[in-house]
N, C-alpha and C positions, 0 to 999 in steps of 0.2 A: 935744228928746230925751225928756227926764224924764218929761214933759208928756202924749206920746205915747205913748213906751213902758209906762208902769209901769202895773200894776196889770190886764196880761193878759199871755196865756201864747201861745207862738207853738210852732207844731212845728217848722218851721228859718224861719231870716233869712237871703237873700241879701242882700252888701252888695257894690253896684257903685259905691259912689261912696265910700268912704270912700279919703282920698289918705294922711294922716300920724296920730300916735300919737295925736293930740286925739281924731280923726275914730272913731279905732277905741274910745277911754273913753267917747264919749259913749253909742257904743251899751252895751258891754258890763260897763259900771256899772249901767244900769238895765233891759237886756233880758231877757227871764225865755222861754228858748228853749233845747230840745231840742239843736238843731243851728245854729251861725252859719258860714257860706257867705261868705269875703272874697273878692274880686274883685284877685287883686293881681299881681304880673309878673314880667317874667323881668330888669327893670332892678334887680332886688335881687341877683342875681347882678355880681362886682366880680373879675375881667372874666368874660362870657361865653364862652363857649371852644366848641368843637365837642363834641359830647355832652356836654353840663351835663345834670349831676343835679340832684336836689332836697336831696341832702347838700352841695352847693357852698356854701350859703350856711348860717352858722351861726346862729342865732335867737339864741343866749346867747353869743356872739363876742364881741361890742361893748356896752357902756352904752346904753341909749338914751335918748333924753329926748323929754320930752311938749313938743311943736314944731305947727306952725299950717299949712297948706298951703303958705306962701308964704315958709316962715324956710330955706329949702334947695330946693336945685335937685329937680325929678321923683326920682328915680332913690334922691337919700337921703330922702327924706320916705317914700319907699313902704319902704326898708328900714327907719326907724323904728317905723311900723305895723304892720311884723313883730315886729320887738325884741319892740313891744309884749304884741302875744297870744301868742309867744313867756319874755317873762319874766313880763309880772302877769298874764297867765289863763292859764297851764297845765291847770287846775283842767276850763277850760268846753271843752266839745266843738264844735272849729273846725276847719275845713279853711281852706287861704290856698290858693286857684288861680292857679299863675302862669302868665299868656300873653305870649308875645311881639307885635310890632304885628298887632293885629287889622283886616282891609282886608275889604269889602267894600262893597254901595252903601249900607248905611248906617254908612260912617265916618265921622261927623263932622268929623274931622282933616282931611279931604280931602289927607292925603299921598301916595297911589297916585294919586288924579287929577292930582298936580301932575306926574306922567310922564305920564301922559296927554296932556293938555292940552300942553303943552311938546312931544310929540313929532307929534300934528295941528298946530300953529300955527307949526311950526320952528323956536321959542323956544330960543335957546340955553342950556346947562344946566350946571352943574359938577357931576360925581358923583364922590367921591374912592374909592369903593368899588366901583364895578362889576363887578368881577369876584368881588365874596367872595359865598360863600354862607349865608343865612341862612336863619331861620325866621319865619312866620309863621302867624296861623291865619285862617279866617274868622270874620268878626262874626258871622252867625249860630250859626255851630259856635259860637261860645265861650259865647252863650248855651246850647245843646242842651245843652254838656257840664256846664255848673252844672248845670241841672236832672236831669240825668243823675245827679250826685254828691246829690240830694235823699235818697233812699234807698239810700245804697251806706254799705257799713262802712270807711270811710277817714277817718284823721286826720290833722291836720300839715300839712303843705306837698305840694301834689302842682302837677306841672307839664299845662299843655294845647298841644298844637300841630299843623299839617299837620304829617303823616307823612316828606315830605321836605323839603328845603331849596331853594332855588330863588337865583338871580343876579339882580342889575338888569340884567344885559345879555340876559336868558333872559327877563325883563320885558319891557323894551323892545322886542328883535327879535321877541314875540307881537306888541303893540301895532305896530309899523310892519307886521308882517305883515297882520295884520287892516283898518287905515285906508288901507294904500298908503302911508304919510307916512315920511319919512327923521328921523329922532331930529338935534337940532345940539347935539353935545358939545364944550365948551367951559371952559377954563379960567376964562375971564372970563365966561362964564355965571351966572345965576342959582344961588346953593348948594340942593342936592336936601335936601329933608326927612330923609332914611337917609344922608346923609353921616356919619362918626366913627364909625359904628357896625363893628364886630370882624365876623371871618369866627367865625360861631358855629351850632352848631347845639341843639335841646332835644329831650333825653331822656323817652318818654313810655312807658316801659316801667313805671313804676308806674300810670298809670293804665289802660294797656293789659290790665295783671293782672286789672281788674274786671271787663273785659270789653268795653270799650270803643273804636271803631274811627277814629279822625280823615283826615279825607278826605287825597287826595294833589292837590297844586295841578297838578303836572304831567300829571294823568292825568284834567282838567278839560277842558272846551270852554268857556267862562266869554265 
């Protein structure tokens, strides 16, 4: 990272692969840029809840540690990454964009595809939060919003999310309607990827004040 970054100036750096505090350090210690945009996660909120706002996570609330990706669970290393930004680089011009689960055709995690395939194949699945309303964002829109922020006067944390929540039951009902198949729900079925998530929504008032408007999943025919 030192060899790649030193001796160059960048107007904007968009970092979509940093996970932990060491990832942040390896960029921030060597990069010369006017603005640094980091793709964070709503997993930093503990807990997420309805109308989760940016101030629900305090970047100064706890001591951070320099850590690598495999040292802690995902949500902990993402918090440590933000702790590093807030506590070690307060003088830098940075934005932390917090996204919920990103879903779309290019979602490499294939979490949404789990529900689609299980319905189509009538394979039993266990879902422990089927009626919880939760926030998501389209994967392409996640990229668009970060690009939108390049020339906007925004600093610190900012949430990004589809404008309404949706439940997994609504998602499954949609899949059933489109495929003509019926979901097989069973406590003995394969555990679904979004199990354990609470009911929550992500407040995007700060983003919308900049003029950005997020799409609404419930009004899309995809």
